[in-house]
C-alpha positions in Angstrom: 0.3 0.0 0.0 2.8 2.5 0.8 4.7 2.1 -2.4 1.5 2.8 -4.9 0.1 5.0 -2.8 2.9 7.0 -0.3 5.0 9.7 -1.9 8.8 10.3 -1.7 9.7 14.0 -0.6 13.0 15.8 -1.3 13.0 19.0 1.3 16.1 21.9 1.2 15.5 22.6 4.6 17.5 26.0 4.3 18.3 28.7 6.5 16.7 31.3 4.1 14.3 29.2 2.1 12.3 25.4 2.3 12.1 23.9 -1.2 10.2 20.7 -1.3 10.2 18.1 -4.1 7.4 15.5 -4.7 8.2 12.6 -6.9 6.6 12.7 -10.1 5.8 16.5 -9.7 8.9 18.4 -8.9 9.4 21.2 -6.9 6.3 21.8 -4.9 7.2 24.1 -2.8 9.8 27.0 -2.2 8.7 29.7 0.4 10.9 31.8 3.0 12.0 29.7 6.1 9.9 31.9 8.4 7.0 31.1 11.0 5.1 34.2 12.8 3.6 33.0 15.7 1.5 34.1 18.5 3.1 35.2 21.8 2.3 33.0 25.0 0.2 30.6 23.4 3.0 29.8 20.5 -0.1 29.5 17.7 1.1 29.7 14.5 -0.4 33.0 12.8 1.7 32.7 9.3 4.2 30.4 7.4 6.4 31.0 4.4 5.7 33.9 2.3 3.1 35.5 4.5 5.3 35.3 7.7 8.2 36.8 5.8 5.9 40.2 5.1 6.0 40.2 9.1 9.7 40.4 9.8 10.4 43.3 11.9 6.7 44.8 10.9 4.4 42.7 14.1 2.4 43.7 16.5 3.5 42.9 20.5 1.5 40.1 20.3 2.9 38.4 17.6 6.7 37.0 16.7 7.7 36.5 13.1 10.6 34.0 13.5 13.7 32.4 11.4 13.6 28.6 12.6 16.7 27.7 10.7 20.3 30.0 11.4 23.5 29.0 9.8 21.4 25.7 8.1 20.7 24.1 11.3 17.3 24.1 13.6 18.0 27.1 16.1 13.8 26.3 17.0 12.5 22.8 17.2 8.9 23.6 17.6 8.3 26.1 14.6 10.4 24.1 12.0 8.3 20.8 12.9 5.1 23.2 12.7 6.6 24.5 9.5 7.3 21.3 7.9 3.6 20.2 8.8 2.4 23.2 7.2 4.5 22.9 3.9 3.6 19.4 3.3 -0.1 19.4 4.3 -0.4 22.7 1.1 1.0 20.0 -1.1 -0.2 16.6 0.5 -3.2 17.0 2.2 -3.9 13.8 2.8 -0.3 12.4 4.2 -1.9 12.0 7.7 -3.3 8.6 5.9 -0.6 7.6 3.8 2.6 9.0 5.2 5.4 10.3 3.1 9.1 9.3 2.7 11.6 12.0 3.4 15.1 12.9 2.4 17.1 16.2 3.7 20.1 18.0 2.7 21.7 19.0 5.4 25.3 20.8 6.0 28.1 18.4 6.6 29.3 20.5 9.4 26.5 20.1 11.6 26.9 17.9 14.9 25.2 15.0 15.3 22.8 16.3 17.8 22.0 18.9 15.3 21.4 16.1 13.0 19.3 14.0 15.2 17.1 17.2 15.8 16.8 17.3 11.7 15.3 13.4 12.0 13.0 14.1 14.8 11.5 17.4 13.1 10.9 15.7 10.1 9.2 12.7 11.8 6.9 14.7 14.2 5.8 16.7 11.0 4.1 13.1 9.6 7.3 11.5 8.0 6.8 7.7 7.4 11.1 7.5 7.2 13.7 9.7 7.1 17.1 10.1 5.5 19.6 12.8 5.9 22.2 13.4 3.3 25.1 15.9 2.9 24.1 19.3 0.6 26.5 19.1 -1.5 26.0 15.7 -2.5 22.1 16.3 -2.6 23.5 19.5 -5.0 25.4 17.8 -7.4 22.8 14.8 -7.8 20.5 18.0 -8.7 22.6 19.4 -10.6 22.9 16.6 -12.8 26.7 15.6 -11.9 27.9 12.2 -12.5 28.8 11.8 -9.7 29.3 7.6 -10.1 31.6 8.2 -12.3 35.8 7.3 -11.4 36.8 11.0 -11.6 36.8 14.0 -9.5 33.7 16.2 -9.6 33.5 19.4 -7.2 30.7 21.2 -6.2 30.2 24.5 -4.2 26.9 25.1 -2.5 26.8 28.8 -1.1 23.4 28.5 0.7 21.7 30.8 3.3 23.7 30.0 6.1 26.3 27.7 5.1 28.6 27.1 2.4 29.6 23.5 1.5 33.0 22.4 -1.1 33.4 19.0 -1.8 35.1 16.8 -4.5 32.9 13.5 -5.2 34.1 10.8 -7.0 32.3 7.0 -7.4 29.2 8.3 -5.3 30.7 9.7 -2.5 32.6 12.7 -0.9 36.4 12.3 -0.9 37.0 15.2 0.6 34.3 18.0 1.9 34.6 21.3 3.6 31.7 23.6 5.2 31.6 27.0 7.0 28.9 28.8 8.6 29.1 31.4 5.9 26.5 32.1 4.0 23.8 34.6 1.8 22.8 36.0 5.2 26.6 36.8 6.5 26.5 38.9 2.9 23.6 40.6 4.1 24.7 41.5 8.1 27.9 42.7 5.8 26.2 45.3 3.9 24.4 46.5 7.5 27.4 46.6 9.1 28.8 48.8 6.0 25.7 51.3 5.8 26.0 51.7 9.9 29.7 52.2 9.6 30.0 54.7 6.9 26.9 56.5 6.8 25.3 56.0 10.2 22.5 54.7 8.6 20.6 51.5 10.1 18.6 49.1 7.8 17.1 46.0 8.1 17.7 42.4 6.9 15.1 42.8 3.8 16.8 46.0 2.9 20.0 44.9 2.8 19.1 41.5 0.9 17.3 43.6 -2.0 20.6 45.3 -2.0 22.6 42.2 -2.4 20.3 41.1 -5.0 19.9 44.3 -7.2 23.3 45.9 -7.4 25.4 43.1 -5.4 28.7 42.0 -7.3 32.0 40.6 -6.5 34.1 42.3 -9.1 34.2 45.5 -10.6 31.1 46.2 -13.5 31.1 48.7 -16.2 28.4 50.6 -15.2 27.9 51.2 -11.4 24.3 51.2 -10.6 22.5 53.1 -7.6 19.8 52.3 -5.6 17.6 54.3 -2.7 17.3 52.9 0.5 16.0 54.0 3.3 16.5 53.7 6.8 17.2 55.2 10.5 20.0 57.4 11.6 21.8 55.8 13.9 22.2 59.6 16.1 19.3 61.1 15.3 16.9 57.9 15.5 14.7 59.4 12.8 13.8 58.1 9.2 16.2 58.9 6.4 17.1 58.3 3.0 20.3 57.2 1.3 21.4 56.6 -2.2 24.1 53.6 -2.3 25.6 52.4 -5.2 27.5 49.0 -6.2 31.2 49.7 -5.7 29.9 50.2 -2.2 28.0 46.9 -1.6 31.0 45.1 -3.4 33.1 46.5 -0.9 30.8 45.4 2.0 31.0 41.9 0.7 34.4 41.6 0.7 35.4 39.8 3.3 33.2 37.2 3.1 33.8 36.5 -0.4 37.5 35.9 0.3 36.4 33.4 3.0 34.7 31.4 0.8 37.1 31.6 -2.2 40.1 30.9 0.9 37.8 27.6 1.7 37.6 26.6 -2.0 41.3 27.1 -2.0 41.8 24.9 1.2 39.5 22.2 -0.4 41.3 22.0 -3.3 44.8 21.6 -1.6 43.3 18.7 -0.2 42.4 17.1 -3.0 44.3 13.9 -4.7 46.6 14.3 -7.4 44.7 12.4 -9.9 40.9 14.5 -8.8 42.6 17.8 -8.9 43.6 17.1 -12.5 39.9 16.2 -13.0 38.2 19.1 -12.0 41.1 21.5 -13.9 39.4 19.7 -16.6 35.9 19.6 -15.9 35.7 22.9 -13.6 34.1 23.6 -10.1 30.2 23.8 -10.5 28.4 26.2 -8.4 25.0 26.0 -6.7 22.8 27.5 -3.7 21.3 31.3 -3.9 24.9 33.0 -2.6 26.1 31.7 -6.3 23.9 34.3 -8.0 25.8 37.3 -7.1 26.7 38.9 -10.0 30.6 38.0 -11.1 31.3 35.4 -8.6 31.7 32.6 -10.6 34.5 34.8 -12.7 36.2 35.6 -9.6 36.4 32.2 -8.1 38.0 31.5 -11.6 40.4 33.7 -11.7 41.5 33.5 -8.1 41.6 29.0 -8.2 42.7 28.9 -11.8 39.9 26.6 -12.0 37.0 26.7 -14.8 33.4 27.7 -12.5 30.2 27.0 -14.1 26.7 27.7 -12.9 23.9 25.1 -12.1 21.3 25.1 -14.4 19.0 25.7 -11.6 21.2 26.6 -8.8 18.5 27.2 -6.2 16.7 24.0 -6.5 19.6 21.8 -7.2 19.2 20.4 -3.1 15.7 20.0 -3.2 15.9 18.2 -6.8 18.7 15.9 -5.3 17.2 15.2 -2.6 14.3 13.7 -4.6 16.1 12.0 -6.7 18.4 10.6 -4.1 15.4 8.8 -3.1 14.3 7.4 -6.1 17.5 5.8 -6.5 17.8 4.8 -3.2 18.1 1.1 -2.5 17.3 -0.8 0.5 16.6 2.1 2.4 13.6 1.0 4.1 15.6 -1.6 6.2 17.8 1.2 7.1 18.8 2.2 10.7 16.9 5.2 11.7 16.7 7.8 14.6 12.7 6.7 15.1 14.3 3.7 16.5 16.2 5.4 19.0 13.1 7.7 20.1 11.5 4.7 20.9 
């Protein structure tokens, strides 16, 4: 009965966005990882896109929170409610035939954090749960032939983490992950605007700057955007025009850290696999890889070709779903649910 009626689900439980892939349907959910709850009762008021609109705009009795931080669960209860909400939107009858789930997670998380992800998935209604490293899921989602006896490097820049891995014969030969991603890009912009212009701006304004005029290398045209915030000295609202050069300067430190990590991972790669990477290049996935000019800067700094995946934002969810489709003997594998009971 399970085989005929259950749905296999791949989930990218991201710091910024949650994506859900259902076998045979593709990506069915792509919404912000935000939950708005009533203060005191913890009753869910909104989830996803509706909840994100409430960030920093809620009345005293409502709290809009992001339950994921640095790629891991910061609020287990809210994460469970968020997953349950998303699944109920796409599988209204999941309570009768529970789905199986594969979830992409950063390789840098602890065993306790890993168990929290699995526990949250089980409590949200999963029949069986498998967690795999984000870079492996991203490689599968990017259609990289990971089972070949050759080296493939992937760099996945998410909202809270950046993971760089060298994959060969279906396994990760070398992997490195740092808790730095799109959120740190936003934070760097916020700090820059405050220190240079004495203007305090919110996360959504910083994200808009990153997306609209953010860049990693000098562009021929200097773009400008008007932003609004609070004067750090007077406390009054103020407008400011900021250009793409300033945004690039603000992003210099986090970008340098990512490039240094890629270089370090290349340095740990066995020579034969490194030769394959020089020939095949580095594949980039994740929202952070969409920063204008970042692939070309990484290529220049490493001397290795760099390519952007066809659907960089969807790769982890797609890969999680495809992993489940091709998995063998999954249902007989030992799971945390056995330990919890």
